[in-house]
DSSP file (Angstrom, degrees, kcal/mol; ACC not computed):
  #  RESIDUE AA STRUCTURE BP1 BP2  ACC     N-H-->O    O-->H-N    N-H-->O    O-->H-N    TCO  KAPPA ALPHA  PHI   PSI    X-CA   Y-CA   Z-CA
    1    1 A M              0   0    0      0, 0.0    19,-3.1     0, 0.0     2,-0.4   0.000 360.0 360.0 360.0 131.8   77.8  108.4   59.9
    2    2 A L  E     -A   19   0A   0     57,-0.2    59,-2.4    17,-0.2    60,-0.7  -0.766 360.0-166.4 -93.5 133.8   77.5  104.8   61.0
    3    3 A I  E     -Ab  18  62A   0     15,-2.7    15,-2.1    -2,-0.4     2,-0.6  -0.982   7.5-153.0-119.1 128.2   80.2  103.4   63.3
    4    4 A L  E     -Ab  17  63A   0     58,-2.6    60,-3.2    -2,-0.4     2,-0.4  -0.887  10.2-163.5 -98.9 117.9   80.6   99.7   64.0
    5    5 A G  E     -Ab  16  64A   0     11,-3.5    11,-2.0    -2,-0.6     2,-0.4  -0.820   6.0-163.5 -97.4 136.9   82.0   98.9   67.3
    6    6 A L  E     -Ab  15  65A   0     58,-3.0    60,-1.9    -2,-0.4     9,-0.2  -0.962  16.2-163.9-123.5 139.3   83.5   95.4   67.9
    7    7 A D  E     -A   14   0A   0      7,-2.8     7,-2.0    -2,-0.4   136,-0.1  -0.963  33.6-131.1-116.0 107.3   84.3   93.4   71.2
    8    8 A P        +     0   0    0      0, 0.0     2,-0.3     0, 0.0    72,-0.1  -0.234  42.1 146.8 -70.4 147.8   86.5   90.5   70.1
    9    9 A G        -     0   0    0     71,-0.1     4,-0.1    70,-0.1    -2,-0.0  -0.942  44.6-135.9-167.7 161.4   85.8   86.9   71.3
   10   10 A T  S    S+     0   0    0     -2,-0.3     3,-0.2     2,-0.1    37,-0.1   0.829 105.5  25.3 -98.6 -38.3   86.1   83.5   69.9
   11   11 A T  S    S+     0   0    0      1,-0.3    24,-2.0    23,-0.1     2,-0.4   0.713 136.8  22.7 -94.0 -22.7   82.7   82.1   70.9
   12   12 A R  E     - C   0  34A   0     22,-0.2     2,-0.6     2,-0.0    -1,-0.3  -0.942  64.9-169.2-147.7 119.3   80.8   85.4   71.1
   13   13 A L  E     - C   0  33A   0     20,-2.8    20,-2.8    -2,-0.4     2,-0.3  -0.941  18.3-142.0-109.5 121.5   81.8   88.6   69.3
   14   14 A G  E     -AC   7  32A   0     -7,-2.0    -7,-2.8    -2,-0.6     2,-0.4  -0.645  20.2-176.5 -84.8 139.3   79.9   91.7   70.4
   15   15 A F  E     -AC   6  31A   0     16,-3.1    16,-2.1    -2,-0.3     2,-0.3  -0.958   9.4-179.1-132.1 155.0   78.9   94.3   68.0
   16   16 A G  E     -AC   5  30A   0    -11,-2.0   -11,-3.5    -2,-0.4     2,-0.6  -0.957   9.5-159.6-149.9 129.9   77.3   97.6   68.2
   17   17 A I  E     +AC   4  29A   0     12,-3.4    11,-3.0    -2,-0.3    12,-1.4  -0.952  14.9 177.6-116.1 123.5   76.3  100.1   65.5
   18   18 A I  E     -AC   3  27A   0    -15,-2.1   -15,-2.7    -2,-0.6     2,-0.5  -0.848  21.0-137.5-119.3 153.2   75.7  103.7   66.3
   19   19 A K  E     -AC   2  26A   0      7,-3.3     7,-2.1    -2,-0.3     2,-0.6  -0.928   9.1-159.3-113.5 135.9   74.9  106.6   64.1
   20   20 A K  E     + C   0  25A   0    -19,-3.1     2,-0.4    -2,-0.5     5,-0.2  -0.953  23.3 161.3-115.5 120.5   76.5  110.0   64.6
   21   21 A E  E >   - C   0  24A   0      3,-2.4     3,-2.0    -2,-0.6    -2,-0.1  -0.965  66.7 -17.8-144.5 118.6   74.5  112.9   63.1
   22   22 A K  T 3  S-     0   0    0     -2,-0.4     3,-0.1     1,-0.3    -1,-0.1   0.870 127.2 -51.8  52.9  40.9   74.8  116.6   63.9
   23   23 A G  T 3  S+     0   0    0      1,-0.2     2,-0.4     0, 0.0    -1,-0.3   0.442 115.7 114.3  81.1  -1.2   76.5  115.8   67.2
   24   24 A C  E <   -C   21   0A   0     -3,-2.0    -3,-2.4   105,-0.0     2,-0.4  -0.822  52.6-150.6-107.5 145.8   73.9  113.3   68.3
   25   25 A L  E     +C   20   0A   0     -2,-0.4     2,-0.4   103,-0.3    -5,-0.2  -0.904  16.2 178.7-111.6 134.9   74.5  109.6   68.8
   26   26 A T  E     -C   19   0A   0     -7,-2.1    -7,-3.3    -2,-0.4     2,-0.5  -0.990  31.6-112.7-135.5 152.0   71.7  107.0   68.4
   27   27 A L  E     +C   18   0A   0    102,-0.4    -9,-0.2    -2,-0.4     3,-0.1  -0.633  29.8 175.6 -74.7 121.1   71.8  103.2   68.7
   28   28 A V  E     -     0   0A   0    -11,-3.0     2,-0.3    -2,-0.5   -10,-0.2   0.900  65.8 -31.9 -90.9 -55.7   71.2  101.4   65.3
   29   29 A T  E     -C   17   0A   0    -12,-1.4   -12,-3.4     2,-0.0    -1,-0.4  -0.969  54.7-174.4-163.8 149.2   71.6   97.8   66.4
   30   30 A A  E     +C   16   0A   0     -2,-0.3     2,-0.3   -14,-0.2   -14,-0.2  -0.978  27.6 110.0-145.7 152.7   73.7   95.8   69.0
   31   31 A G  E     -C   15   0A   0    -16,-2.1   -16,-3.1    -2,-0.3     2,-0.4  -0.980  53.0 -75.9 171.1-159.2   74.1   92.1   69.6
   32   32 A C  E     -C   14   0A   0     -2,-0.3     2,-0.6   -18,-0.2   -18,-0.2  -0.979  15.8-141.8-131.6 139.2   76.4   89.2   69.3
   33   33 A I  E     -C   13   0A   0    -20,-2.8   -20,-2.8    -2,-0.4     2,-0.4  -0.899  30.4-162.9 -92.1 119.4   77.8   86.9   66.7
   34   34 A E  E     -C   12   0A   0     -2,-0.6     2,-0.3   -22,-0.2   -22,-0.2  -0.882   6.7-157.9-109.1 137.5   78.0   83.5   68.2
   35   35 A T        -     0   0    0    -24,-2.0     2,-0.1    -2,-0.4     8,-0.1  -0.799  22.0-117.4-106.4 153.4   80.1   80.5   66.8
   36   36 A S        -     0   0    0     -2,-0.3    10,-0.1     1,-0.1     2,-0.1  -0.439  38.8 -89.8 -84.7 164.8   79.4   77.0   67.5
   37   37 A A  S    S+     0   0    0     -2,-0.1     2,-0.3     5,-0.0    -1,-0.1  -0.407  79.7  87.2 -73.9 146.5   81.9   74.7   69.4
   38   38 A G  S    S-     0   0    0     -2,-0.1    -3,-0.0    -3,-0.1     5,-0.0  -0.996  75.9  -5.8 158.7-159.8   84.3   73.0   67.2
   39   39 A Q     >  -     0   0    0     -2,-0.3     4,-2.1     1,-0.1     3,-0.4  -0.382  61.9-122.3 -65.8 141.8   87.6   73.3   65.4
   40   40 A P  H  > S+     0   0    0      0, 0.0     4,-2.3     0, 0.0     5,-0.2   0.894 110.7  51.0 -55.1 -43.0   89.3   76.7   65.7
   41   41 A A  H  > S+     0   0    0      1,-0.2     4,-1.9     2,-0.2     5,-0.1   0.850 108.6  51.6 -61.2 -34.9   89.5   77.3   62.0
   42   42 A K  H  > S+     0   0    0     -3,-0.4     4,-2.5     2,-0.2    -1,-0.2   0.891 110.8  47.9 -69.3 -38.7   85.9   76.4   61.6
   43   43 A K  H  X S+     0   0    0     -4,-2.1     4,-2.3     2,-0.2    -2,-0.2   0.890 110.6  51.0 -70.5 -34.8   84.9   79.0   64.3
   44   44 A L  H  X S+     0   0    0     -4,-2.3     4,-2.4     2,-0.2    -1,-0.2   0.894 109.3  52.3 -68.3 -37.3   87.1   81.6   62.7
   45   45 A H  H  X S+     0   0    0     -4,-1.9     4,-2.5     2,-0.2    -2,-0.2   0.935 110.3  48.0 -57.8 -51.7   85.4   80.9   59.3
   46   46 A Q  H  X S+     0   0    0     -4,-2.5     4,-2.3     1,-0.2     5,-0.2   0.883 110.2  50.7 -59.7 -40.3   82.0   81.3   60.9
   47   47 A L  H  X S+     0   0    0     -4,-2.3     4,-2.2     2,-0.2     5,-0.2   0.895 111.5  49.1 -61.9 -44.2   83.0   84.6   62.6
   48   48 A E  H  X S+     0   0    0     -4,-2.4     4,-2.2     2,-0.2    -2,-0.2   0.924 111.6  48.9 -61.8 -46.0   84.3   86.0   59.2
   49   49 A R  H  X S+     0   0    0     -4,-2.5     4,-1.8     2,-0.2    -2,-0.2   0.921 114.3  43.8 -61.7 -48.3   81.2   85.0   57.3
   50   50 A Q  H  X S+     0   0    0     -4,-2.3     4,-2.3     2,-0.2    -1,-0.2   0.875 113.8  50.5 -69.9 -36.2   78.8   86.5   59.8
   51   51 A L  H  X S+     0   0    0     -4,-2.2     4,-2.8    -5,-0.2     5,-0.2   0.923 108.4  52.5 -62.9 -42.1   80.8   89.6   60.3
   52   52 A Q  H  X S+     0   0    0     -4,-2.2     4,-2.3    -5,-0.2    -2,-0.2   0.893 108.8  50.2 -58.1 -41.9   80.9   90.1   56.6
   53   53 A Q  H  X S+     0   0    0     -4,-1.8     4,-2.7     2,-0.2    -1,-0.2   0.931 110.3  49.9 -57.5 -49.3   77.2   89.8   56.4
   54   54 A L  H  X S+     0   0    0     -4,-2.3     4,-2.0     1,-0.2     5,-0.3   0.907 112.1  47.7 -61.7 -42.1   76.7   92.4   59.2
   55   55 A I  H  X S+     0   0    0     -4,-2.8     4,-2.9     2,-0.2    -1,-0.2   0.917 112.5  49.2 -66.3 -42.4   79.1   94.8   57.4
   56   56 A K  H  < S+     0   0    0     -4,-2.3    -2,-0.2     1,-0.2    -1,-0.2   0.902 112.9  49.1 -63.5 -42.8   77.3   94.3   54.0
   57   57 A K  H  < S+     0   0    0     -4,-2.7    -1,-0.2     1,-0.2    -2,-0.2   0.889 126.6  22.1 -63.1 -41.3   74.0   94.9   55.6
   58   58 A H  H  < S-     0   0    0     -4,-2.0    -2,-0.2    -5,-0.2    -1,-0.2   0.683  85.1-150.9-105.9 -19.7   74.7   98.0   57.5
   59   59 A Q     <  -     0   0    0     -4,-2.9   -57,-0.2    -5,-0.3    -3,-0.1   0.924  17.5-152.5  44.4  69.1   77.7   99.4   55.6
   60   60 A P        -     0   0    0      0, 0.0   -57,-0.2     0, 0.0     3,-0.1  -0.257  12.8-147.7 -66.4 150.9   79.5  101.3   58.5
   61   61 A E  S    S+     0   0    0    -59,-2.4     2,-0.3     1,-0.2   -58,-0.2   0.393  84.2  23.9-101.2   0.9   81.7  104.3   57.5
   62   62 A A  E     -b    3   0A   0    -60,-0.7   -58,-2.6    34,-0.2     2,-0.4  -0.949  68.5-150.2-158.6 148.0   84.1  103.6   60.3
   63   63 A I  E     -bd   4  98A   0     34,-2.4    36,-2.7    -2,-0.3     2,-0.5  -0.982   6.7-167.5-125.9 125.7   85.1  100.5   62.4
   64   64 A A  E     -bd   5  99A   0    -60,-3.2   -58,-3.0    -2,-0.4     2,-0.4  -0.953   5.7-170.3-118.3 130.0   86.3  100.6   66.1
   65   65 A I  E     -bd   6 100A   0     34,-2.7    36,-2.1    -2,-0.5     2,-0.4  -0.936  23.0-124.5-118.2 133.3   87.8   97.4   67.6
   66   66 A E  E     - d   0 101A   0    -60,-1.9     2,-0.4    -2,-0.4    36,-0.2  -0.680  20.9-134.6 -80.1 132.3   88.6   97.1   71.3
   67   67 A K        -     0   0    0     34,-3.0     2,-0.4    -2,-0.4    -1,-0.0  -0.687  25.3-153.4 -83.8 132.3   92.2   96.2   72.0
   68   68 A L        -     0   0    0     -2,-0.4     2,-0.5    34,-0.1    34,-0.0  -0.866   9.4-160.1-116.7 148.0   92.3   93.4   74.6
   69   69 A F        -     0   0    0     -2,-0.4     2,-0.4     0, 0.0    -2,-0.0  -0.982   7.0-175.2-126.1 127.6   95.1   92.6   77.1
   70   70 A F        +     0   0    0     -2,-0.5    -2,-0.0     1,-0.1     4,-0.0  -0.986  14.7 167.7-123.4 136.5   95.6   89.2   78.9
   71   71 A A  S    S+     0   0    0     -2,-0.4     3,-0.1     6,-0.0    -1,-0.1   0.648  75.4  33.4-114.3 -25.7   98.1   88.5   81.5
   72   72 A K  S    S+     0   0    0      1,-0.2     2,-1.1     2,-0.0    -2,-0.1   0.935 106.0  52.2-100.1 -62.1   97.0   85.1   82.9
   73   73 A N     >  +     0   0    0      1,-0.2     4,-2.3     2,-0.1    -1,-0.2  -0.660  52.5 177.8 -97.1  99.8   95.4   82.8   80.5
   74   74 A Q  H  > S+     0   0    0     -2,-1.1     4,-2.1     2,-0.2    -1,-0.2   0.797  80.6  57.2 -68.1 -31.0   97.7   82.4   77.5
   75   75 A K  H  > S+     0   0    0      2,-0.2     4,-1.8     1,-0.2    -1,-0.2   0.919 110.3  44.1 -66.5 -45.1   95.4   79.9   75.8
   76   76 A T  H  > S+     0   0    0      1,-0.2     4,-2.6     2,-0.2     5,-0.3   0.914 111.4  54.3 -63.7 -42.8   92.5   82.3   75.9
   77   77 A A  H  X S+     0   0    0     -4,-2.3     4,-2.0     1,-0.2    -2,-0.2   0.880 107.5  49.1 -62.8 -37.4   94.6   85.1   74.7
   78   78 A L  H  X S+     0   0    0     -4,-2.1     4,-2.5     2,-0.2    -1,-0.2   0.930 111.4  49.0 -62.6 -44.2   95.8   83.3   71.7
   79   79 A A  H  X S+     0   0    0     -4,-1.8     4,-1.9     1,-0.2    -2,-0.2   0.902 114.3  46.1 -63.1 -41.4   92.2   82.3   70.7
   80   80 A V  H  X S+     0   0    0     -4,-2.6     4,-2.8     2,-0.2    -1,-0.2   0.881 109.4  54.8 -74.1 -35.0   91.0   85.8   71.1
   81   81 A A  H  X S+     0   0    0     -4,-2.0     4,-2.2    -5,-0.3    -2,-0.2   0.931 108.7  49.3 -62.4 -42.1   94.1   87.2   69.2
   82   82 A E  H  X S+     0   0    0     -4,-2.5     4,-1.2     2,-0.2    -2,-0.2   0.885 111.0  48.8 -62.7 -35.9   93.1   84.9   66.3
   83   83 A A  H  X S+     0   0    0     -4,-1.9     4,-2.0     1,-0.2    -2,-0.2   0.898 109.3  53.1 -69.6 -39.8   89.5   86.1   66.4
   84   84 A K  H  X S+     0   0    0     -4,-2.8     4,-2.7     1,-0.2    -2,-0.2   0.872 103.7  58.1 -68.0 -33.2   90.8   89.8   66.4
   85   85 A G  H  X S+     0   0    0     -4,-2.2     4,-1.6     1,-0.2    -1,-0.2   0.876 105.2  49.1 -61.1 -36.2   92.9   89.0   63.3
   86   86 A V  H  X S+     0   0    0     -4,-1.2     4,-2.5     2,-0.2    -2,-0.2   0.882 112.1  49.1 -73.0 -34.3   89.8   88.0   61.4
   87   87 A L  H  X S+     0   0    0     -4,-2.0     4,-2.6     1,-0.2    -2,-0.2   0.911 110.2  51.1 -64.0 -39.9   88.1   91.2   62.6
   88   88 A M  H  X S+     0   0    0     -4,-2.7     4,-2.1     2,-0.2    -1,-0.2   0.855 111.6  46.9 -68.3 -33.9   91.0   93.2   61.5
   89   89 A L  H  X S+     0   0    0     -4,-1.6     4,-2.2     2,-0.2    -2,-0.2   0.914 114.0  47.2 -70.1 -45.3   90.9   91.6   58.0
   90   90 A C  H  X S+     0   0    0     -4,-2.5     4,-0.8     2,-0.2    -2,-0.2   0.946 113.6  47.8 -58.3 -47.4   87.3   92.0   57.6
   91   91 A A  H >X>S+     0   0    0     -4,-2.6     3,-1.2     1,-0.2     5,-0.6   0.929 111.5  49.7 -62.0 -45.9   87.4   95.6   58.7
   92   92 A Q  H ><5S+     0   0    0     -4,-2.1     3,-1.3     1,-0.2    -1,-0.2   0.867 102.9  62.5 -60.5 -37.5   90.4   96.4   56.4
   93   93 A K  H 3<5S+     0   0    0     -4,-2.2    -1,-0.2     1,-0.3    -2,-0.2   0.724  93.3  64.6 -64.2 -23.0   88.6   94.8   53.4
   94   94 A T  H <<5S-     0   0    0     -3,-1.2    -1,-0.3    -4,-0.8    -2,-0.2   0.816  98.6-136.0 -69.6 -31.4   85.8   97.5   53.8
   95   95 A G  T <<5 +     0   0    0     -3,-1.3    -3,-0.1    -4,-0.5    -2,-0.1   0.495  65.4 123.2  80.4   6.9   88.2  100.3   52.9
   96   96 A Q  S   <S-     0   0    0     -5,-0.6    -1,-0.4     1,-0.1   -34,-0.2  -0.586  75.2 -84.1 -93.6 156.6   86.8  102.4   55.8
   97   97 A P        -     0   0    0      0, 0.0   -34,-2.4     0, 0.0     2,-0.4  -0.337  42.4-152.9 -64.2 146.0   89.0  103.7   58.6
   98   98 A V  E     -d   63   0A   0    -36,-0.2     2,-0.3    -3,-0.1   -34,-0.2  -0.985  10.6-169.3-125.5 132.0   89.6  101.3   61.4
   99   99 A F  E     -d   64   0A   0    -36,-2.7   -34,-2.7    -2,-0.4     2,-0.4  -0.889   7.6-154.3-120.0 148.2   90.4  102.5   64.9
  100  100 A Y  E     -d   65   0A   0     -2,-0.3     2,-0.4   -36,-0.2   -34,-0.2  -0.984  12.5-177.3-129.7 137.4   91.6  100.6   67.8
  101  101 A Y  E     -d   66   0A   0    -36,-2.1   -34,-3.0    -2,-0.4    49,-0.0  -0.987  20.8-131.7-137.8 139.1   91.0  101.5   71.6
  102  102 A T     >  -     0   0    0     -2,-0.4     4,-2.3   -36,-0.2     3,-0.2  -0.427  34.0-107.8 -80.6 161.5   92.1  100.0   74.8
  103  103 A P  H  > S+     0   0    0      0, 0.0     4,-2.6     0, 0.0     5,-0.2   0.880 121.8  56.3 -53.5 -38.3   89.6   99.4   77.6
  104  104 A L  H  > S+     0   0    0      1,-0.2     4,-2.0     2,-0.2     5,-0.1   0.896 108.2  46.8 -59.0 -43.8   91.1  102.2   79.5
  105  105 A Q  H  > S+     0   0    0     -3,-0.2     4,-2.4     2,-0.2    -1,-0.2   0.892 112.1  50.8 -64.9 -38.8   90.4  104.6   76.6
  106  106 A I  H  X S+     0   0    0     -4,-2.3     4,-2.0     2,-0.2     5,-0.3   0.928 111.1  46.3 -68.0 -46.2   86.9  103.4   76.1
  107  107 A K  H  X>S+     0   0    0     -4,-2.6     4,-2.7     7,-0.2     5,-1.4   0.874 112.7  51.6 -61.0 -37.9   86.0  103.8   79.8
  108  108 A Q  H  <5S+     0   0    0     -4,-2.0     4,-0.4    -5,-0.2    -2,-0.2   0.929 112.9  45.5 -72.5 -38.5   87.6  107.4   79.8
  109  109 A A  H  <5S+     0   0    0     -4,-2.4    -1,-0.2    -5,-0.1    -2,-0.2   0.843 122.3  34.1 -70.7 -29.5   85.6  108.4   76.8
  110  110 A V  H  <5S+     0   0    0     -4,-2.0    -2,-0.2    -5,-0.1    -3,-0.2   0.888 136.6  17.2 -93.6 -43.2   82.3  107.0   77.9
  111  111 A V  T  <5S-     0   0    0     -4,-2.7    -3,-0.2    -5,-0.3    -2,-0.1   0.758  94.1-120.8 -99.2 -28.2   82.4  107.5   81.7
  112  112 A G  S   <S+     0   0    0     -5,-1.4     2,-0.4    -4,-0.4    -4,-0.2   0.495  89.8  83.8  96.6   5.2   85.2  110.1   82.1
  113  113 A Y    >   -     0   0    0     -6,-1.0     3,-1.5     1,-0.1    -2,-0.2  -0.947  66.5-151.3-147.4 117.9   87.2  107.6   84.4
  114  114 A G  T 3  S+     0   0    0     -2,-0.4    -7,-0.2     1,-0.3    -6,-0.2   0.594  95.1  55.9 -68.5 -10.3   89.4  105.0   83.0
  115  115 A R  T 3  S+     0   0    0     -8,-0.1    -1,-0.3    -7,-0.1   -11,-0.1   0.231  77.8 139.3-102.4  12.5   89.0  102.6   85.9
  116  116 A A    <   -     0   0    0     -3,-1.5     2,-0.2   -12,-0.1    -9,-0.1  -0.127  49.7-124.9 -53.3 150.7   85.1  102.5   85.6
  117  117 A D     >  -     0   0    0      1,-0.1     4,-2.3   -10,-0.1     5,-0.2  -0.480  30.5 -95.8 -93.5 171.9   83.4   99.2   86.1
  118  118 A K  H  > S+     0   0    0      1,-0.2     4,-2.9     2,-0.2     5,-0.2   0.896 122.5  54.2 -55.1 -45.0   81.0   97.5   83.6
  119  119 A K  H  > S+     0   0    0      1,-0.2     4,-2.7     2,-0.2    -1,-0.2   0.922 108.1  48.5 -59.7 -44.8   77.9   98.9   85.4
  120  120 A Q  H  > S+     0   0    0      2,-0.2     4,-2.2     1,-0.2    -1,-0.2   0.916 111.9  49.8 -63.8 -42.7   79.1  102.4   85.3
  121  121 A V  H  X S+     0   0    0     -4,-2.3     4,-2.1     1,-0.2    -2,-0.2   0.955 112.7  47.2 -55.0 -50.1   79.9  102.0   81.5
  122  122 A Q  H  X S+     0   0    0     -4,-2.9     4,-2.0     1,-0.2    -2,-0.2   0.861 109.7  53.4 -62.7 -40.9   76.5  100.6   80.8
  123  123 A Q  H  X S+     0   0    0     -4,-2.7     4,-1.6    -5,-0.2    -1,-0.2   0.918 110.0  46.6 -59.5 -44.1   74.8  103.3   82.8
  124  124 A M  H  X S+     0   0    0     -4,-2.2     4,-3.1     2,-0.2     5,-0.3   0.828 108.6  56.5 -73.1 -32.6   76.5  106.0   80.8
  125  125 A I  H  X S+     0   0    0     -4,-2.1     4,-2.1    -5,-0.2    -1,-0.2   0.922 107.1  50.3 -59.5 -41.9   75.7  104.1   77.5
  126  126 A K  H  <>S+     0   0    0     -4,-2.0     5,-2.4     2,-0.2     4,-0.3   0.892 115.1  43.0 -61.9 -38.7   72.0  104.3   78.5
  127  127 A I  H ><5S+     0   0    0     -4,-1.6     3,-0.6     3,-0.2    -2,-0.2   0.932 114.0  48.1 -74.5 -48.1   72.3  108.0   79.1
  128  128 A I  H 3<5S+     0   0    0     -4,-3.1  -103,-0.3     1,-0.3    -2,-0.2   0.933 122.6  34.6 -62.5 -44.4   74.4  109.0   76.1
  129  129 A L  T 3<5S-     0   0    0     -4,-2.1  -102,-0.4    -5,-0.3    -1,-0.3   0.371 107.4-120.2 -94.7   5.5   72.1  107.1   73.7
  130  130 A K  T < 5 +     0   0    0     -3,-0.6     2,-0.3    -4,-0.3    -3,-0.2   0.961  55.1 162.3  57.9  53.1   68.9  107.7   75.5
  131  131 A L      < -     0   0    0     -5,-2.4    -1,-0.2    -6,-0.2     3,-0.1  -0.802  46.0-142.2-104.7 145.9   68.1  104.1   76.0
  132  132 A K  S    S+     0   0    0     -2,-0.3     2,-0.3     1,-0.2    -1,-0.1   0.861  91.9  11.1 -73.3 -36.5   65.7  102.5   78.5
  133  133 A A  S    S-     0   0    0     -7,-0.1    -1,-0.2    -8,-0.1     3,-0.1  -0.991  87.4-100.7-141.1 152.0   68.1   99.7   79.1
  134  134 A A        -     0   0    0     -2,-0.3     7,-0.1     1,-0.1   -11,-0.1  -0.360  54.0 -90.9 -66.3 152.5   71.8   99.0   78.3
  135  135 A P        -     0   0    0      0, 0.0     6,-0.3     0, 0.0    -1,-0.1  -0.341  57.1-103.7 -58.8 143.8   72.4   96.6   75.3
  136  136 A R  S    S+     0   0    0      4,-0.1     2,-0.2  -106,-0.1  -106,-0.1  -0.884  85.1  36.4-122.1 152.3   72.6   92.9   76.3
  137  137 A P  S >> S-     0   0    0      0, 0.0     4,-1.8     0, 0.0     3,-0.7   0.623  84.9-113.3 -64.7-170.4   74.7   90.8   76.7
  138  138 A D  H 3> S+     0   0    0      1,-0.2     4,-2.5     2,-0.2     5,-0.2   0.793 115.3  60.7 -61.9 -29.5   77.7   92.5   78.1
  139  139 A D  H 3> S+     0   0    0      2,-0.2     4,-1.5     1,-0.2    -1,-0.2   0.841 105.9  46.8 -62.3 -36.4   79.7   91.8   74.9
  140  140 A A  H <> S+     0   0    0     -3,-0.7     4,-2.3     2,-0.2    -2,-0.2   0.903 111.2  51.0 -70.1 -40.6   77.2   93.9   73.0
  141  141 A A  H  X S+     0   0    0     -4,-1.8     4,-2.5    -6,-0.3    -2,-0.2   0.929 110.2  50.9 -62.4 -44.0   77.3   96.7   75.6
  142  142 A D  H  X S+     0   0    0     -4,-2.5     4,-1.7     1,-0.2    -1,-0.2   0.869 109.2  50.4 -64.2 -37.4   81.1   96.7   75.3
  143  143 A A  H  X S+     0   0    0     -4,-1.5     4,-1.6     2,-0.2  -127,-0.3   0.868 109.9  49.4 -70.4 -34.8   81.0   96.9   71.6
  144  144 A V  H  X S+     0   0    0     -4,-2.3     4,-2.4  -129,-0.2    -2,-0.2   0.902 109.1  52.3 -68.6 -37.8   78.6   99.9   71.7
  145  145 A A  H  X S+     0   0    0     -4,-2.5     4,-2.1     1,-0.2    -2,-0.2   0.861 107.5  54.1 -64.2 -33.6   80.9  101.6   74.2
  146  146 A T  H  X S+     0   0    0     -4,-1.7     4,-1.9     2,-0.2    -1,-0.2   0.872 109.5  47.4 -67.3 -36.5   83.8  101.1   71.7
  147  147 A A  H  X S+     0   0    0     -4,-1.6     4,-2.2     2,-0.2    -2,-0.2   0.841 111.2  49.6 -69.5 -36.8   81.7  102.7   69.0
  148  148 A V  H  X S+     0   0    0     -4,-2.4     4,-1.5     2,-0.2    -2,-0.2   0.878 108.5  53.6 -73.4 -33.8   80.8  105.6   71.2
  149  149 A C  H  X S+     0   0    0     -4,-2.1     4,-0.6     2,-0.2     3,-0.4   0.949 109.5  48.5 -58.8 -48.5   84.5  106.0   72.2
  150  150 A C  H >< S+     0   0    0     -4,-1.9     3,-2.1     1,-0.2     6,-0.3   0.956 108.2  54.6 -60.1 -47.0   85.3  106.2   68.4
  151  151 A A  H 3< S+     0   0    0     -4,-2.2    -1,-0.2     1,-0.3    -2,-0.2   0.806 112.5  44.3 -57.2 -32.3   82.5  108.8   67.9
  152  152 A H  H 3< S+     0   0    0     -4,-1.5    -1,-0.3    -3,-0.4    -2,-0.2   0.442  91.8 110.4 -92.8   1.9   84.1  111.0   70.6
  153  153 A S    <X  -     0   0    0     -3,-2.1     4,-1.8    -4,-0.6     5,-0.1  -0.458  69.8-133.6 -87.2 152.9   87.7  110.6   69.4
  154  154 A E  H  > S+     0   0    0      1,-0.2     4,-1.6     2,-0.2    -1,-0.1   0.885 107.2  56.9 -62.5 -41.5   89.7  113.4   67.9
  155  155 A N  H  4 S+     0   0    0      1,-0.2     4,-0.3     2,-0.2    -1,-0.2   0.909 107.8  46.8 -57.9 -46.5   90.9  111.1   65.1
  156  156 A F  H >4 S+     0   0    0     -6,-0.3     3,-1.3     1,-0.2    -1,-0.2   0.883 109.1  53.4 -65.2 -38.7   87.3  110.3   64.1
  157  157 A D  H 3< S+     0   0    0     -4,-1.8    -1,-0.2     1,-0.3    -2,-0.2   0.840 104.4  58.9 -64.9 -27.8   86.3  114.0   64.1
  158  158 A A  T 3< S+     0   0    0     -4,-1.6    -1,-0.3    -5,-0.1    -2,-0.2   0.557  80.9 110.8 -80.4  -7.3   89.2  114.7   61.8
  159  159 A L  S <  S-     0   0    0     -3,-1.3     2,-0.1    -4,-0.3    -3,-0.0  -0.402  76.9-109.5 -65.8 139.8   87.9  112.3   59.1
  160  160 A P        -     0   0    0      0, 0.0    -1,-0.1     0, 0.0    -2,-0.1  -0.497  33.6-144.1 -66.0 143.1   86.6  113.9   55.8
  161  161 A R        -     0   0    0     -2,-0.1     2,-0.1  -160,-0.0     0, 0.0  -0.875  18.3-106.4-110.9 140.4   82.9  113.7   55.4
  162  162 A P        -     0   0    0      0, 0.0     2,-0.3     0, 0.0    -1,-0.0  -0.402  41.1-116.0 -62.0 140.7   81.0  113.2   52.2
  163  163 A H        -     0   0    0      1,-0.1     2,-0.2    -2,-0.1     0, 0.0  -0.613  25.0-115.8 -80.4 137.2   79.3  116.4   51.0
  164  164 A A              0   0    0     -2,-0.3    -1,-0.1     1,-0.1     0, 0.0  -0.527 360.0 360.0 -72.2 137.7   75.6  116.4   50.8
  165  165 A S              0   0    0     -2,-0.2    -1,-0.1     0, 0.0    -2,-0.0   0.489 360.0 360.0 -94.3 360.0   74.2  116.9   47.4
């Protein structure tokens, strides 16, 4: 089963696709969708178009999106919330289950400690997925961690699976 993890952003959206098969997790691909500077509506349209292409190419069977919290910068929070709305719409259009996880939940699932730092999360991603190096940039690594969190979640394990023919 393929799981697409997403780390919302306006100029750079992190994505990570992992495969869960017989209890093992492997990295399929990870990276970032980058938008050019310009009008917010144009950036959101670029984001939507590129995310739709990614989904069409890989056809994930579940999508996990990181919930973000902002306390200080309201302008950034609003822009990221707009981008997250695009992600939610694209994810919903697939008809596949969509899951949302807080950074605390992701760190708890990946590291076992909800207050872990980025380096600890990246180190565990390397170990869990048997990688030589953590995905880069950080946005991609965060998206992979979100997908790993989904793969380890009880809600994900309860999903019906297609029967092999």
